[in-house]
Structures are given as C-alpha cells and as structure tokens.
Backbone bond lengths (Angstrom), bond angles and torsions (degrees), N, CA, C in turn:
res aa  C-N    CA-C-N  psi(-1)  N-CA   C-N-CA  omega(-1)  CA-C   N-CA-C  phi
1 M - - - 1.463 - - 1.528 111.46 -
2 E 1.322 115.91 -28.70 1.456 120.21 -178.45 1.524 111.29 -61.93
3 Q 1.339 117.28 -38.00 1.462 119.54 -179.23 1.528 111.30 -66.95
4 W 1.338 116.54 -31.56 1.461 119.46 177.86 1.523 110.95 -72.98
5 N 1.318 116.76 -35.02 1.466 119.79 175.25 1.532 110.40 -64.11
6 Q 1.321 115.56 -41.49 1.467 119.73 178.46 1.522 110.93 -64.36
7 L 1.345 116.15 -38.34 1.456 120.21 179.12 1.524 110.95 -64.58
8 T 1.327 116.10 -42.14 1.463 119.97 178.05 1.513 111.13 -60.92
9 K 1.351 117.13 -43.85 1.457 121.03 177.73 1.531 111.13 -61.65
10 A 1.332 115.60 -38.78 1.467 119.35 -179.91 1.523 111.12 -65.53
11 I 1.329 116.29 -38.57 1.466 120.29 179.68 1.514 110.44 -66.93
12 L 1.333 116.86 -41.33 1.463 120.10 178.01 1.522 111.07 -63.78
13 T 1.333 116.29 -37.80 1.461 120.26 175.97 1.524 110.69 -63.23
14 F 1.340 115.88 -38.73 1.462 120.28 178.16 1.526 111.20 -62.24
15 I 1.342 116.91 -39.65 1.461 120.49 178.65 1.524 110.25 -61.09
16 L 1.333 116.85 -45.33 1.455 120.77 -179.79 1.527 111.23 -63.66
17 L 1.337 116.52 -40.09 1.462 120.21 178.37 1.523 111.42 -65.84
18 L 1.334 116.40 -38.37 1.453 120.07 179.86 1.524 111.07 -66.88
19 L 1.328 116.12 -42.06 1.460 119.75 176.47 1.521 110.87 -62.36
20 S 1.342 116.16 -40.17 1.455 120.46 177.99 1.527 110.73 -63.62
21 F 1.330 115.75 -37.72 1.465 119.35 179.15 1.519 110.61 -64.36
22 F 1.357 117.07 -41.69 1.455 120.04 177.38 1.522 110.97 -55.96
23 V 1.326 115.55 -44.65 1.464 120.06 -178.21 1.521 110.76 -65.16
24 Q 1.338 116.52 -46.42 1.458 120.37 -179.17 1.525 111.97 -65.91
25 A 1.330 116.02 -37.23 1.465 119.66 179.67 1.516 110.76 -63.58
26 Q 1.330 115.71 -39.23 1.456 119.45 178.50 1.536 111.48 -67.98
27 K 1.325 117.35 -35.53 1.467 120.75 -179.59 1.518 111.94 -65.75
28 H 1.346 116.36 -39.61 1.456 120.35 -173.33 1.525 113.06 -92.20
29 A 1.320 116.80 -13.42 1.463 118.66 -179.54 1.524 110.40 -82.33
30 T 1.326 114.95 149.16 1.459 119.14 173.17 1.528 108.11 -71.69
31 P 1.333 117.98 158.43 1.468 119.28 179.61 1.513 112.88 -55.68
32 D 1.333 117.56 -38.82 1.462 120.19 -179.08 1.529 111.08 -67.81
33 T 1.352 116.53 -42.82 1.457 120.73 -179.88 1.523 111.20 -67.13
34 A 1.327 117.16 -42.64 1.461 121.37 -178.96 1.518 111.11 -61.92
35 S 1.327 116.89 -40.09 1.457 119.82 -178.03 1.510 112.08 -65.87
36 K 1.337 118.00 -22.83 1.444 121.39 -179.84 1.522 112.08 -86.77
37 K 1.318 118.40 -14.45 1.457 120.77 -173.33 1.528 115.10 -113.01
38 L 1.311 117.63 -19.21 1.458 120.51 -174.97 1.523 110.29 -102.66
39 F 1.354 115.29 133.36 1.451 122.12 -177.98 1.529 109.68 -133.74
40 V 1.311 115.90 154.90 1.460 121.86 164.36 1.521 106.50 -118.09
41 G 1.329 116.12 152.30 1.450 118.50 -177.95 1.508 112.18 -160.66
42 V 1.318 114.69 176.36 1.454 121.52 177.11 1.527 107.78 -144.12
43 I 1.329 115.87 141.22 1.456 121.45 -178.96 1.523 109.83 -128.86
44 A 1.329 116.01 135.68 1.465 122.56 175.43 1.526 107.71 -108.74
45 S 1.328 116.61 129.96 1.456 120.85 -170.01 1.522 111.94 -135.12
46 T 1.331 115.97 151.63 1.463 121.86 174.18 1.527 111.91 -95.31
47 V 1.318 117.70 3.43 1.467 121.53 -176.59 1.528 110.50 -67.31
48 G 1.327 116.43 133.30 1.458 122.41 172.40 1.512 109.38 -119.51
49 Y 1.333 117.92 156.73 1.460 122.16 -175.55 1.528 110.49 -124.93
50 N 1.328 115.88 126.17 1.455 122.77 175.17 1.526 108.31 -95.79
51 L 1.334 116.90 111.97 1.458 122.23 -171.29 1.521 112.16 -89.95
52 K 1.336 115.67 143.00 1.457 123.10 176.04 1.524 108.74 -121.86
53 Y 1.346 115.90 140.54 1.459 121.06 178.15 1.529 109.83 -118.84
54 A 1.338 114.84 150.71 1.461 120.15 -172.99 1.528 112.99 -69.63
55 H 1.343 117.88 -36.95 1.457 120.52 -170.61 1.524 113.70 -113.19
56 E 1.333 118.03 8.93 1.452 120.79 179.84 1.536 109.67 -134.66
57 P 1.345 118.01 135.85 1.467 119.43 179.01 1.520 113.46 -69.65
58 K 1.342 116.54 -26.98 1.449 120.28 -179.85 1.522 110.53 -91.35
59 G 1.329 115.96 136.33 1.451 120.87 176.37 1.510 110.80 -109.62
60 G 1.327 116.29 -130.10 1.454 121.47 179.07 1.516 109.65 -176.85
61 D 1.321 115.81 173.80 1.452 121.93 -179.92 1.520 110.67 -123.58
62 L 1.329 115.73 143.42 1.459 121.73 172.48 1.523 108.71 -133.38
63 R 1.325 115.77 145.09 1.451 121.29 179.71 1.536 110.01 -138.80
64 P 1.309 118.02 70.39 1.480 119.67 179.36 1.526 110.50 -65.53
65 A 1.310 116.43 114.53 1.468 120.42 -172.53 1.524 112.79 -81.35
66 V 1.340 117.52 -36.17 1.465 121.07 -174.40 1.523 109.84 -128.27
67 T 1.339 116.35 133.07 1.461 122.00 -178.60 1.525 110.42 -132.71
68 P 1.326 119.15 115.71 1.469 121.29 170.66 1.528 109.59 -80.53
69 Y 1.332 117.63 154.27 1.452 120.04 -176.33 1.526 111.31 -156.04
70 L 1.329 113.46 167.16 1.466 123.34 173.21 1.523 107.62 -114.64
71 K 1.326 116.31 132.68 1.467 121.25 -175.37 1.517 110.52 -123.67
72 Y 1.331 115.38 141.62 1.465 120.88 176.64 1.524 109.01 -128.26
73 K 1.328 116.16 131.08 1.460 121.79 -178.40 1.524 109.06 -100.03
74 F 1.338 116.04 110.60 1.458 121.05 -177.65 1.526 111.83 -75.50
75 S 1.320 116.17 -35.74 1.468 121.34 179.99 1.524 107.57 -153.77
76 K 1.328 116.42 -174.00 1.458 120.13 -179.74 1.516 111.32 -63.14
77 R 1.350 117.37 -29.44 1.457 121.09 -176.05 1.525 114.50 -104.12
78 L 1.337 118.13 -27.70 1.466 121.18 -170.77 1.526 111.86 -110.79
79 S 1.329 115.95 131.99 1.463 121.16 176.07 1.524 109.40 -144.80
80 A 1.345 116.02 160.08 1.461 121.90 177.69 1.520 108.53 -141.34
81 Q 1.322 116.09 152.27 1.466 120.48 -179.67 1.518 110.55 -146.06
82 V 1.330 115.87 150.79 1.463 123.53 178.36 1.522 107.88 -126.99
83 G 1.322 116.34 127.64 1.449 120.99 -179.26 1.515 111.92 -127.18
84 V 1.327 115.40 174.99 1.468 121.07 177.06 1.528 108.41 -148.34
85 S 1.333 116.69 139.86 1.459 121.14 178.91 1.526 109.41 -149.63
86 Y 1.330 114.79 159.74 1.471 121.82 -179.70 1.520 108.91 -129.16
87 D 1.341 115.49 144.52 1.458 118.93 176.42 1.523 110.03 -147.86
88 S 1.321 115.02 149.01 1.461 123.00 175.30 1.520 107.22 -131.67
89 Y 1.337 116.61 123.15 1.461 120.53 -173.63 1.525 109.96 -130.60
90 K 1.351 115.70 130.22 1.461 121.39 179.50 1.529 110.56 -115.85
91 F 1.331 113.73 140.52 1.463 121.78 175.62 1.524 106.88 -128.01
92 D 1.331 117.16 118.86 1.471 121.39 -175.91 1.528 108.36 -141.91
93 V 1.328 116.85 106.41 1.460 122.17 -175.03 1.524 109.58 -129.80
94 E 1.316 115.84 137.56 1.467 120.99 176.71 1.521 109.40 -126.20
95 Q 1.337 116.17 131.77 1.452 122.64 178.66 1.529 109.41 -121.42
96 I 1.306 115.85 155.88 1.462 121.11 -178.47 1.526 109.43 -109.16
97 Y 1.329 115.93 125.24 1.465 122.22 175.98 1.532 108.33 -109.06
98 V 1.332 115.50 123.89 1.463 120.93 -178.29 1.521 108.46 -92.00
99 E 1.333 116.26 101.17 1.460 120.56 177.36 1.528 110.89 -77.46
100 S 1.326 115.46 -36.52 1.469 122.60 175.00 1.525 106.85 -159.64
101 P 1.331 118.65 165.51 1.470 119.65 178.98 1.523 113.33 -56.69
102 E 1.319 116.28 -25.50 1.464 120.20 -178.70 1.526 113.18 -94.65
103 K 1.337 116.74 -12.29 1.465 119.11 -173.65 1.525 111.25 -130.58
104 L 1.323 115.08 116.28 1.460 121.83 175.83 1.529 109.29 -109.47
105 I 1.341 116.13 137.93 1.457 121.50 176.80 1.532 108.22 -116.74
106 Y 1.341 115.56 125.92 1.464 121.79 179.67 1.530 108.67 -96.85
107 L 1.316 115.89 115.43 1.467 122.65 -178.87 1.526 109.14 -98.72
108 R 1.327 116.71 119.93 1.460 121.38 -176.94 1.517 110.40 -116.86
109 E 1.339 115.48 135.49 1.464 121.95 174.51 1.520 108.42 -125.40
110 Y 1.333 115.87 126.63 1.462 122.12 -173.79 1.521 109.95 -131.12
111 N 1.355 115.78 138.91 1.459 121.36 175.01 1.526 109.22 -147.57
112 H 1.317 115.42 133.06 1.463 121.00 175.81 1.527 107.78 -129.76
113 T 1.327 115.95 117.48 1.464 122.03 -177.09 1.524 109.72 -121.78
114 R 1.318 115.85 133.69 1.454 122.83 174.87 1.516 108.78 -126.87
115 G 1.330 116.97 143.87 1.451 118.45 -178.63 1.514 114.27 -164.76
116 V 1.326 114.88 160.96 1.467 123.70 176.44 1.526 107.75 -116.73
117 A 1.330 116.20 126.46 1.461 121.96 178.93 1.524 109.70 -108.83
118 M 1.345 115.92 141.47 1.465 121.91 178.88 1.531 109.87 -128.35
119 P 1.340 117.46 77.98 1.462 119.86 -178.14 1.523 113.20 -70.41
120 V 1.322 115.56 133.10 1.467 123.01 173.39 1.530 107.09 -112.90
121 T 1.324 116.41 118.86 1.468 121.47 -171.99 1.524 110.94 -120.62
122 V 1.324 115.22 137.57 1.464 122.18 173.79 1.528 107.98 -120.05
123 N 1.327 116.46 127.22 1.467 122.52 177.91 1.521 110.14 -115.27
124 Y 1.337 115.79 139.25 1.466 120.29 177.43 1.525 109.12 -132.32
125 T 1.330 115.91 122.42 1.464 121.18 -178.00 1.524 110.34 -71.17
126 L 1.330 116.10 127.01 1.460 121.74 179.73 1.523 111.73 -91.60
127 L 1.325 116.06 -43.95 1.469 119.63 179.67 1.526 109.72 -168.99
128 Y 1.337 115.07 170.32 1.462 122.67 175.34 1.527 107.02 -114.67
129 P 1.341 118.24 94.54 1.470 119.71 -177.25 1.526 112.95 -63.34
130 F 1.325 116.62 -28.51 1.457 122.27 172.58 1.524 107.85 -128.16
131 R 1.316 116.25 -177.40 1.464 119.47 -171.36 1.526 112.40 -58.79
132 K 1.344 117.56 -47.29 1.455 120.95 -176.78 1.521 113.55 -111.69
133 L 1.299 117.59 -14.94 1.465 121.21 -178.29 1.518 110.61 -74.94
134 E 1.334 115.95 127.53 1.470 122.00 -174.91 1.528 110.23 -111.32
135 L 1.327 116.75 128.69 1.464 122.73 174.70 1.526 108.58 -107.10
136 Y 1.331 117.78 125.93 1.457 120.34 -175.53 1.538 110.95 -139.45
137 G 1.321 114.62 158.05 1.454 121.19 171.27 1.520 109.21 -95.53
138 T 1.326 116.54 145.93 1.461 120.30 -178.21 1.524 110.31 -131.18
139 A 1.326 116.09 136.61 1.466 123.09 177.24 1.517 107.97 -129.83
140 M 1.336 116.60 130.46 1.460 121.10 -174.38 1.528 110.15 -131.78
141 V 1.321 116.06 132.63 1.463 123.00 172.75 1.524 107.13 -114.03
142 T 1.347 116.38 124.57 1.463 121.01 -173.10 1.523 111.85 -125.51
143 P 1.330 119.05 98.58 1.462 120.64 169.49 1.524 109.56 -74.49
144 I 1.324 117.12 137.65 1.460 122.39 179.34 1.528 108.67 -126.90
145 F 1.324 116.60 120.99 1.463 122.92 175.70 1.530 106.81 -96.29
146 S 1.341 118.34 116.57 1.456 120.11 -170.17 1.526 112.36 -141.54
147 T 1.335 114.99 160.32 1.464 123.56 171.19 1.522 107.83 -129.23
148 S 1.321 116.97 143.21 1.463 121.99 -179.72 1.521 109.94 -134.48
149 K 1.316 115.38 136.62 1.459 121.98 173.84 1.521 108.18 -118.32
150 S 1.337 116.79 121.57 1.460 121.92 -177.47 1.528 109.94 -121.58
151 E 1.325 115.03 146.94 1.468 119.59 179.58 1.519 109.96 -153.81
152 K 1.332 115.32 140.24 1.457 122.33 172.77 1.527 107.88 -125.99
153 S 1.335 115.98 140.84 1.458 119.25 -178.89 1.518 110.68 -147.35
154 E 1.331 114.98 158.52 1.454 123.13 175.00 1.524 108.62 -123.52
155 R 1.329 116.07 129.26 1.465 120.01 -176.46 1.515 110.95 -125.87
156 T 1.315 115.40 129.85 1.457 122.03 170.28 1.530 107.71 -113.32
157 E 1.308 115.80 -174.49 1.457 118.18 179.81 1.520 112.22 -65.86
158 E 1.342 116.05 -27.08 1.457 119.62 -175.06 1.521 113.77 -92.65
159 V 1.333 117.82 -39.34 1.456 119.44 -168.51 1.529 111.11 -151.37
160 T 1.349 115.37 154.27 1.465 122.59 174.21 1.521 108.64 -113.62
161 T 1.330 116.79 128.16 1.463 122.42 -179.59 1.525 109.72 -116.92
162 V 1.335 116.37 123.07 1.462 121.44 176.37 1.518 108.51 -84.32
163 T 1.322 117.24 116.78 1.467 122.02 -177.69 1.524 112.74 -93.58
164 Y 1.326 116.80 -20.47 1.468 119.93 179.02 1.518 108.85 -155.08
165 S 1.328 116.24 135.18 1.466 120.68 177.40 1.523 108.72 -152.58
166 A 1.326 115.92 129.24 1.465 119.97 -179.57 1.514 109.90 -156.46
167 K 1.327 115.05 147.64 1.458 122.45 173.20 1.513 107.61 -130.15
168 T 1.315 116.56 126.53 1.457 120.65 -175.77 1.521 110.18 -141.87
169 S 1.314 115.55 165.74 1.468 121.52 178.59 1.516 108.88 -146.46
170 G 1.313 116.28 162.95 1.455 120.02 179.56 1.512 111.78 172.63
171 I 1.333 114.87 -171.66 1.458 122.93 -179.62 1.521 108.85 -119.13
172 N 1.307 116.34 126.94 1.458 122.87 170.29 1.518 108.18 -112.18
173 T 1.327 117.24 144.35 1.462 121.26 179.18 1.524 108.95 -129.29
174 F 1.321 116.12 125.85 1.462 122.05 -176.54 1.524 111.09 -112.71
175 L 1.331 115.19 145.23 1.462 123.40 174.36 1.524 108.10 -111.06
176 T 1.334 116.68 126.89 1.463 122.34 -176.90 1.522 109.59 -127.12
177 L 1.328 116.34 132.13 1.465 121.53 178.65 1.524 109.64 -128.46
178 G 1.330 116.37 142.91 1.451 119.69 179.25 1.509 112.19 -171.44
179 I 1.318 115.79 -166.02 1.457 122.82 177.73 1.527 108.52 -131.27
180 G 1.326 116.39 163.05 1.454 119.73 -179.63 1.515 112.23 -150.89
181 L 1.329 114.61 163.41 1.458 122.98 175.15 1.522 108.71 -125.50
182 A 1.333 116.85 135.07 1.469 121.50 179.54 1.518 109.56 -128.02
183 Y 1.354 114.29 149.69 1.468 119.31 179.49 1.524 109.36 -145.93
184 P 1.339 118.21 129.34 1.470 120.79 -179.80 1.526 111.23 -74.11
185 L 1.338 115.71 131.59 1.465 121.40 176.58 1.522 111.23 -91.52
186 S 1.344 115.50 -30.68 1.462 121.67 179.43 1.521 107.55 -160.16
187 D 1.328 116.88 -169.07 1.462 120.38 178.46 1.523 112.34 -65.88
188 R 1.336 117.58 -25.05 1.462 120.65 -176.37 1.531 113.71 -113.19
189 F 1.312 117.92 -27.44 1.460 120.91 -176.33 1.526 111.65 -105.48
190 D 1.338 115.65 140.03 1.460 120.42 167.94 1.527 109.35 -142.50
191 M 1.320 115.60 149.24 1.466 122.36 178.56 1.519 109.89 -112.85
192 Y 1.340 115.62 156.09 1.453 119.46 179.51 1.528 110.11 -153.71
193 G 1.322 114.53 160.54 1.460 121.21 174.78 1.509 109.81 -135.28
194 N 1.344 117.16 141.02 1.459 122.38 -178.97 1.522 111.27 -118.32
195 Y 1.317 115.05 147.19 1.467 122.98 171.39 1.519 107.55 -121.24
196 Y 1.344 117.42 116.39 1.465 122.28 -178.22 1.522 109.66 -98.95
197 R 1.321 115.40 116.40 1.472 120.04 -177.53 1.524 112.28 -93.99
198 L 1.326 117.09 -32.49 1.462 121.11 -177.09 1.517 109.49 -126.14
199 N 1.345 116.81 133.54 1.459 121.51 178.10 1.523 108.58 -151.67
200 R 1.339 116.74 113.39 1.463 121.50 -172.91 1.526 110.75 -130.17
201 N 1.340 114.48 154.72 1.462 122.23 -179.55 1.527 109.78 -103.05
202 F 1.337 117.43 125.41 1.458 120.44 176.76 1.532 110.67 -63.31
203 N 1.338 118.04 -32.64 1.463 120.34 178.42 1.520 111.78 -66.93
204 N 1.317 116.52 -18.51 1.466 122.10 175.51 1.521 110.51 -102.44
205 R 1.344 115.42 18.90 1.474 123.59 178.46 1.533 112.67 56.63
206 L 1.340 115.28 34.33 1.460 122.72 176.79 1.528 113.06 59.04
207 R 1.338 116.74 23.81 1.457 119.49 176.79 1.524 109.63 -66.94
208 P 1.333 117.54 146.98 1.465 120.15 -172.50 1.517 115.25 -78.82
209 K 1.342 119.68 -11.21 1.458 120.27 -172.27 1.523 112.20 -97.29
210 D 1.312 117.13 50.58 1.459 120.77 173.14 1.525 109.33 -73.91
211 E 1.335 116.94 144.38 1.459 120.02 174.70 1.526 110.17 -68.10
212 Y 1.318 115.93 -42.17 1.460 123.11 175.93 1.528 106.14 -132.99
213 P 1.321 118.62 154.29 1.456 126.32 -7.35 1.513 110.99 -79.10
214 Y 1.299 117.45 152.34 1.442 120.85 178.82 1.522 110.49 -71.01
215 P 1.351 117.71 141.74 1.471 119.13 171.71 1.525 109.43 -60.05
216 G 1.300 115.72 137.95 1.444 119.52 -179.11 1.509 114.00 96.56
217 S 1.339 117.99 18.09 1.457 121.13 177.01 1.526 109.97 -67.49
218 L 1.334 115.51 149.68 1.455 121.69 -176.05 1.527 110.75 -120.26
219 A 1.325 115.95 159.01 1.457 121.95 176.40 1.523 109.41 -151.44
220 I 1.334 115.32 151.08 1.457 120.84 175.45 1.534 107.46 -137.30
221 G 1.337 116.52 141.14 1.453 119.39 -176.09 1.512 113.09 -149.44
222 I 1.321 114.99 172.64 1.460 121.50 178.92 1.532 109.07 -140.58
223 N 1.332 116.84 140.26 1.453 123.33 177.97 1.519 110.46 -114.23
224 Y 1.346 114.90 147.10 1.454 121.21 174.08 1.520 109.22 -126.59
225 K 1.317 116.08 122.30 1.468 121.71 -179.05 1.521 110.54 -78.03
226 L 1.354 115.70 124.16 1.456 120.04 -179.83 1.534 112.44 -78.81
C-alpha cells in the first residue's frame, strides 16, 4: 500500500508542476503566442468513479457530469489541460425480508459521498482523417478527494437497529485512456468528443473489474481560444 501512497503523492506533485508550467509559459510567451496556445473549456462526461478507501470496506460512487478546465497547447499535436469538478451522490435503498407472515424486516442501505476531482489530461494528435477533423489519443489522471458516509440498518415495527455505520475520507486516483475526435467551429471555438475504453483505480491496484466507470464511457466538450 505504501507504493500506492507514494504514487498518489507523485501525481499530486505533477499537477502542481503542470499548473506552475502554465503560469511560467504565460509569463514568457508574447501576447500573440500566448493567445494561440491557451484555452478554456468545459467537458460533459458519462464517466462514474467507484471509490475505495484504505481502512473501510465500504466505498462510494461519484459521477461528476461537467468539468471546466484550462488547456495549454504545447505544439500542433500535443496539449494538456487541468480541470476541477465537484459531485455529491446519494444511494438509499430499502428491501423487505419476510421472516414470517407476521414479521417483516426492512433492510436499508445508505451511502452519501461527496468529492472534488482534479483531472489532468494529455492529448496527442494521431492524424487528420479529413481536412479539419482531428483524431487524437487521450490519457487522463484524476485524483479525487472525497468523504463517504455509509450505514446499514434493520427495521421492524418495534425497533430500528443500525448494523453498520462509518464515515471515512481519502484520495482515489484514476487512470483513463481513450481516443477522441475534434473539429473547429470557428477561429476561437472547437468541439470534440471522447470515447474512454480503459479506466482504472490506483487504489484498486489498477485491476480491471471496477464497478465504475464502465468501459465505453463517452464525453463531449468545447474549447475557447483566449
């Protein structure tokens, strides 16, 4: 587990270095050059994240639908972006267990997870299948700072018994790989769509059987050149 903690720290350090690079690049670039390389954008995604914690068996789910970001284009083919998003997700299900015709037991499972995600994405253009249509590969590392409250209870007509209750917090880091297509709408605006084929959690040791996100998640976004 120690190596995964070190990896998470290294990724967070990378985020800080990348943000620092954006600032330094803007300082040293001429106004004309900077305006051609710096973008702001927003992406809407179907990706969901199944969170794992080190000291609790119960995790949680987050599904940040919209993420604003800052993007910097290093060259014609290579670009990187840093975004931030927040999500709050509740799961509350009650089932009925028939112990006898006279006695019903209501089984309740509850989870409330809140978190902040900071995706760092690198895109590399592979080719231009048509004149303006761009095909690129995309790799995303997403640290998520989250808290989860979980509870299980059994209720009869007379009394409610809490069988499990825990509140925990931690950092999960996900690796996402996919491909995308982009098309310029004007001199300043361009739209794109991504298909994510692989998405794994470092806290789950990159094992492929994560509940979320599902393989085949989609995203659509728009960039504006500053």
